[in-house]
C-alpha positions as CSV (number, residue, x, y, z in Angstrom):
1,M,-2.9,-1.7,-14.7
2,K,-0.4,1.1,-14.3
3,L,1.4,2.2,-11.2
4,T,3.1,5.4,-10.3
5,Y,5.4,5.4,-7.2
6,L,5.0,8.5,-5.0
7,G,7.6,7.6,-2.4
8,H,7.7,5.5,0.8
9,S,4.5,3.4,0.6
10,A,2.4,5.8,-1.6
11,F,1.3,4.5,-5.1
12,L,-1.2,5.7,-7.6
13,L,-2.9,2.9,-9.5
14,N,-4.7,3.4,-12.8
15,T,-7.1,0.6,-13.7
16,L,-10.4,0.3,-15.5
17,G,-10.4,4.1,-16.1
18,K,-10.2,4.8,-12.4
19,T,-7.4,6.0,-10.1
20,I,-6.6,4.5,-6.7
21,L,-4.2,6.2,-4.3
22,F,-2.5,4.2,-1.6
23,D,-1.3,5.6,1.7
24,P,-0.4,9.2,0.7
25,F,2.7,10.4,2.6
26,I,4.2,12.8,0.1
27,T,4.6,16.4,1.3
28,P,6.5,15.6,4.5
29,N,8.8,13.3,2.5
30,P,11.8,15.4,1.3
31,K,12.6,12.6,-1.2
32,A,9.2,13.3,-2.9
33,A,9.6,17.1,-3.0
34,H,9.1,17.0,-6.8
35,I,5.6,15.4,-6.5
36,D,2.8,18.1,-6.5
37,I,-0.2,16.7,-4.7
38,A,-2.4,19.4,-6.2
39,T,-2.2,17.4,-9.4
40,L,-3.5,14.2,-7.8
41,N,-7.2,13.5,-8.5
42,P,-7.9,10.0,-7.4
43,D,-11.3,8.3,-7.4
44,Y,-10.4,6.2,-4.4
45,I,-7.9,6.5,-1.5
46,L,-7.0,3.3,0.3
47,I,-5.5,3.6,3.8
48,S,-3.7,0.6,5.3
49,H,-3.3,2.1,8.8
50,A,-3.3,5.3,10.8
51,H,0.4,6.1,11.2
52,S,1.4,9.6,10.0
53,D,3.7,8.2,7.3
54,H,0.7,6.7,5.6
55,I,-2.0,9.4,6.1
56,A,-0.1,12.7,6.1
57,D,-1.8,14.0,2.9
58,L,-5.1,12.1,3.2
59,L,-7.3,15.0,4.2
60,T,-5.8,17.5,1.7
61,I,-6.1,15.1,-1.2
62,A,-9.5,13.8,-0.2
63,N,-10.9,17.3,0.1
64,Q,-9.5,18.4,-3.3
65,S,-10.6,15.3,-5.2
66,N,-13.7,14.1,-3.2
67,A,-12.2,10.7,-3.6
68,K,-13.9,7.8,-1.7
69,V,-11.7,6.9,1.3
70,I,-11.6,3.2,2.0
71,A,-10.1,2.1,5.4
72,N,-10.9,0.3,8.6
73,W,-13.8,1.5,10.8
74,E,-11.6,3.5,13.2
75,I,-9.9,5.5,10.5
76,I,-13.2,6.1,8.7
77,Q,-14.7,7.5,11.9
78,W,-11.7,9.8,12.3
79,C,-12.1,10.9,8.7
80,A,-15.8,11.7,9.4
81,A,-14.8,13.8,12.4
82,Q,-12.5,15.8,10.1
83,G,-15.4,16.6,7.8
84,L,-15.0,14.0,5.1
85,T,-18.2,12.4,3.8
86,N,-17.2,10.1,0.9
87,L,-16.3,7.2,3.0
88,H,-16.4,3.4,3.0
89,P,-15.4,1.4,6.1
90,M,-14.0,-2.2,5.8
91,N,-12.5,-4.7,8.0
92,I,-10.1,-7.7,7.7
93,G,-11.6,-10.6,5.8
94,G,-14.3,-8.5,4.0
95,K,-14.6,-7.5,0.4
96,F,-16.6,-5.0,-1.6
97,S,-17.0,-4.4,-5.3
98,F,-16.4,-0.9,-6.7
99,D,-16.2,0.3,-10.3
100,S,-12.4,-0.1,-10.1
101,G,-12.7,-3.8,-9.1
102,T,-13.2,-5.8,-5.9
103,V,-11.2,-4.7,-2.9
104,H,-10.4,-7.4,-0.3
105,A,-9.1,-6.3,3.1
106,T,-6.3,-8.6,4.3
107,I,-4.3,-9.2,7.5
108,A,-1.2,-7.1,8.2
109,Q,0.9,-7.7,11.3
110,H,1.8,-4.2,12.5
111,S,0.4,-1.4,14.8
112,S,-1.9,1.5,14.1
113,S,-2.4,4.8,15.9
114,F,-2.9,8.4,15.0
115,A,-0.3,11.1,15.8
116,D,-2.0,11.9,19.1
117,G,-1.8,8.3,20.2
118,T,-5.5,7.6,19.5
119,Y,-6.1,4.0,18.5
120,G,-6.2,3.6,14.7
121,G,-7.8,0.1,14.5
122,N,-6.2,-3.0,13.0
123,P,-3.7,-2.4,10.2
124,M,-4.7,-4.0,6.9
125,G,-3.4,-4.8,3.4
126,F,-5.5,-4.9,0.2
127,V,-6.0,-7.2,-2.8
128,I,-7.4,-5.4,-5.8
129,Q,-9.0,-7.8,-8.2
130,N,-10.5,-7.1,-11.6
131,Q,-10.4,-8.3,-15.2
132,E,-7.1,-6.5,-15.8
133,S,-5.0,-8.1,-13.0
134,T,-4.8,-9.0,-9.3
135,L,-2.6,-6.8,-7.2
136,Y,-1.7,-7.3,-3.6
137,Y,-0.7,-4.2,-1.5
138,A,0.6,-5.6,1.7
139,G,0.7,-2.4,3.8
140,D,3.1,-2.3,6.7
141,T,3.5,-5.9,7.9
142,A,5.8,-8.5,9.3
143,L,6.1,-11.9,7.6
144,T,3.1,-14.0,8.6
145,L,1.9,-17.4,7.8
146,D,-1.5,-15.8,7.1
147,M,-0.1,-14.8,3.7
148,Q,-0.3,-18.5,2.6
149,I,-4.1,-18.1,2.6
150,L,-3.8,-15.5,-0.1
151,A,-2.2,-18.0,-2.5
152,K,-5.2,-20.3,-1.9
153,K,-7.8,-17.5,-2.6
154,F,-6.1,-15.5,-5.4
155,S,-3.8,-15.8,-8.4
156,I,-1.8,-12.7,-7.5
157,N,0.0,-11.2,-10.6
158,T,1.9,-8.5,-8.7
159,A,2.6,-7.8,-5.1
160,I,3.8,-4.6,-3.4
161,L,5.7,-5.6,-0.3
162,P,7.6,-3.6,2.4
163,L,11.2,-4.5,2.8
164,G,13.0,-1.8,4.8
165,D,13.3,-3.8,8.0
166,N,13.1,-2.2,11.5
167,F,9.4,-1.4,11.3
168,T,8.4,-4.1,8.8
169,M,9.9,-7.2,7.3
170,D,13.2,-7.0,5.5
171,Y,13.9,-8.2,2.0
172,I,14.8,-11.7,3.2
173,D,11.4,-12.1,4.8
174,A,9.9,-10.4,1.8
175,I,11.3,-13.2,-0.4
176,M,9.6,-15.7,1.9
177,A,6.4,-13.7,1.7
178,A,6.6,-13.8,-2.1
179,S,6.7,-17.6,-1.9
180,Y,3.8,-17.7,0.6
181,I,1.6,-15.7,-1.8
182,N,2.9,-17.6,-4.9
183,C,3.9,-14.4,-6.7
184,S,7.1,-13.8,-8.6
185,N,6.7,-10.1,-9.5
186,I,7.4,-8.0,-6.5
187,I,7.5,-4.2,-6.1
188,G,9.3,-2.9,-3.1
189,M,8.0,-0.2,-0.7
190,H,8.7,1.3,2.7
191,F,12.4,1.5,2.1
192,D,15.1,4.3,2.0
193,T,12.7,7.1,3.3
194,F,14.6,7.2,6.6
195,D,18.0,6.0,7.7
196,M,16.5,3.3,9.8
197,I,14.9,1.7,6.7
198,A,17.7,2.2,4.2
199,I,18.4,-1.0,2.2
200,D,21.2,-2.4,0.0
201,H,19.4,-2.4,-3.4
202,D,21.8,-4.8,-5.1
203,A,21.7,-7.3,-2.3
204,A,17.8,-7.2,-2.3
205,I,17.5,-7.6,-6.0
206,Q,20.1,-10.4,-6.1
207,G,18.4,-12.1,-3.3
208,F,15.1,-12.2,-5.2
209,E,16.8,-13.3,-8.3
210,Q,18.4,-16.2,-6.5
211,A,15.0,-17.2,-5.3
212,G,13.7,-17.2,-8.9
213,K,11.7,-14.0,-8.4
214,S,11.8,-10.4,-9.6
215,L,12.1,-7.4,-7.4
216,F,11.5,-3.9,-8.8
217,L,12.6,-0.9,-6.8
218,P,11.0,2.1,-8.5
219,S,12.2,5.7,-8.5
220,I,9.9,8.3,-6.9
221,G,7.6,9.6,-9.6
222,Q,8.2,6.7,-11.9
223,S,5.2,5.1,-13.7
224,F,5.2,1.6,-15.1
225,D,2.8,-1.1,-16.2
226,I,2.1,-4.2,-14.2
């Protein structure tokens, strides 16, 4: 598997010859101004919840790529109302096998609404499981004991966890989350985009090291193997 960080919580995953885009918030993010969304051509777009900092570029990229959008029922119904047709609804606890691997919808403790206040359904995370690896994308979430279930169900190789605090867990809770899911290789997301979620990089990395785990804080536009 190969990941490219597109800023905030947006990642592009290449696996089994397919490309999966997570939570595209790129053009409104000044820190990601060098990312040209016209070059993105994903096969799938996974949406964790309806907040604008996770779906800002969804319609544009879905229309230009005809990617299959995977999200909860409420977000899929909203997508359909916007004219999208390549859609796959899921809900927490369910799984479905695609040609990029099996997608499992997992619990995330957060909120979810569209910019106009319309209910956006329950927030979710995702586990992507195939013969290359098993990746956990937590979405926006607090630390929750439900994460311990993931360690019983999966052997997670890499996890993408939010750690910016204020709206999600901080890096200290993310260290606990890494223990709950029994994963030592952590990639950070949902940090530094806004002042309220700015983090001390050195303190976060050292905290993970002291817990016997590895935290990687990618630069926007950086690609790396996992």
